[in-house]
C-alpha positions as CSV (number, residue, x, y, z in Angstrom):
1,M,0.0,0.0,0.0
2,T,1.5,3.4,-1.1
3,N,1.0,6.7,0.7
4,T,0.3,9.4,-1.9
5,A,-0.2,12.1,0.7
6,A,3.5,12.3,1.5
7,P,4.7,13.4,-2.0
8,D,1.8,15.9,-2.2
9,L,2.7,17.4,1.1
10,A,6.4,17.6,0.1
11,R,5.4,19.4,-3.1
12,W,3.3,22.0,-1.2
13,L,6.1,22.5,1.4
14,A,8.6,23.1,-1.4
15,L,6.3,25.7,-2.8
16,A,5.8,27.4,0.6
17,A,9.5,27.9,1.2
18,A,10.3,30.8,-1.2
19,P,7.3,33.0,-0.3
20,T,7.9,32.4,3.4
21,F,11.5,33.5,3.2
22,A,10.6,36.5,1.0
23,G,8.1,37.6,3.5
24,M,10.6,37.2,6.3
25,A,13.2,39.3,4.3
26,L,10.6,42.0,3.7
27,W,9.6,42.0,7.3
28,S,13.2,42.2,8.5
29,A,13.9,45.1,6.1
30,L,10.8,47.1,7.0
31,A,11.2,46.6,10.7
32,G,14.5,48.4,10.7
33,H,16.0,45.9,13.0
34,E,17.0,42.3,13.0
35,P,14.2,40.5,14.7
36,V,16.1,37.3,15.3
37,C,19.6,38.6,16.2
38,G,18.8,42.0,17.5
39,M,21.8,43.5,15.6
40,A,20.9,46.3,13.2
41,T,23.6,47.4,10.9
42,S,21.6,48.3,7.8
43,P,18.2,47.5,6.4
44,L,19.7,45.3,3.7
45,G,22.3,43.5,5.8
46,G,22.4,40.6,8.2
47,M,19.2,38.6,8.4
48,T,17.5,40.5,5.5
49,A,20.2,39.4,3.1
50,M,20.1,35.9,4.4
51,Y,16.3,35.6,4.0
52,G,16.6,37.1,0.5
53,L,19.2,34.5,-0.5
54,M,17.2,31.7,1.0
55,S,14.2,32.8,-0.9
56,A,16.2,32.9,-4.2
57,F,17.6,29.4,-3.5
58,H,14.1,28.0,-3.0
59,L,12.6,29.4,-6.2
60,A,13.3,26.1,-8.2
61,P,9.8,24.5,-7.5
62,W,8.1,27.8,-8.6
63,L,10.2,28.0,-11.8
64,R,9.4,24.3,-12.6
65,R,5.7,25.0,-12.0
66,L,5.7,28.1,-14.2
67,A,7.6,26.3,-17.0
């Protein structure tokens, strides 16, 4: 007996990663401080940059879906 729910869940989780990290980057940039570390150097540094990069790295499922 195969479980088809697991691949479906994995597919949806893969699609959820990029927008989640993009939202966290936006929130971190607009908040004017680093919500996780508490270290503010610039609005585009630290956690904002990390969340932006993580969002870019997780775009592959969206690009496959759009292709």
